[in-house]
C-alpha positions, 0 to 999 in steps of 0.5 A, spaced: 874 304 221 871 306 215 865 310 215 858 307 215 852 309 212 845 307 213 840 306 207 833 304 207 831 300 201 825 295 200 827 293 193 832 291 188 832 296 182 837 293 177 843 289 177 849 289 173 856 285 173 862 289 169 869 287 169 868 282 175 864 287 179 857 286 181 853 293 182 846 292 185 842 298 185 837 299 191 831 302 191 825 305 195 818 305 193 816 312 191 810 316 192 807 314 186 808 307 187 814 306 182 821 304 185 826 310 186 834 309 186 837 310 193 844 307 193 848 302 190 851 296 193 858 294 189 862 288 191 867 284 187 863 278 183 867 273 187 864 275 194 857 275 191 855 268 192 858 268 200 854 275 201 848 271 198 849 265 202 849 270 208 843 273 207 839 266 206 842 264 212 839 270 216 833 269 213 833 262 215 834 264 222 829 269 222 824 264 220 826 259 225 825 265 231 819 267 228 816 260 228 819 259 236 815 265 237 821 269 240 819 275 244 824 280 247 825 279 255 819 283 259 821 290 260 820 289 268 825 284 269 830 288 271 835 287 266 838 292 261 836 290 254 843 288 250 841 293 244 835 298 242 832 292 238 831 288 244 826 293 247 822 292 240 817 287 239 819 282 233 826 285 233 832 280 233 839 281 233 844 277 229 851 277 230 
């Protein structure tokens, strides 16, 4: 399996398309309040609509769960949490 890398980003700094490849520059807010590039997401342009739809669907699921007021199972229920996110209030896991 390919190595994965986690990048925290709180914004999109730049986007471009060259020769059918989309490049999205991810950013974090720096100490001075200005965006600082932290990485780049690169994918074939033909995959960008599916990627964007996946994000849109994820947002819809998150909104639905927040409206439901879903809370993780209480820690004293005796059941082991399925993931670390299960023990964090307001955390959800989507597959």
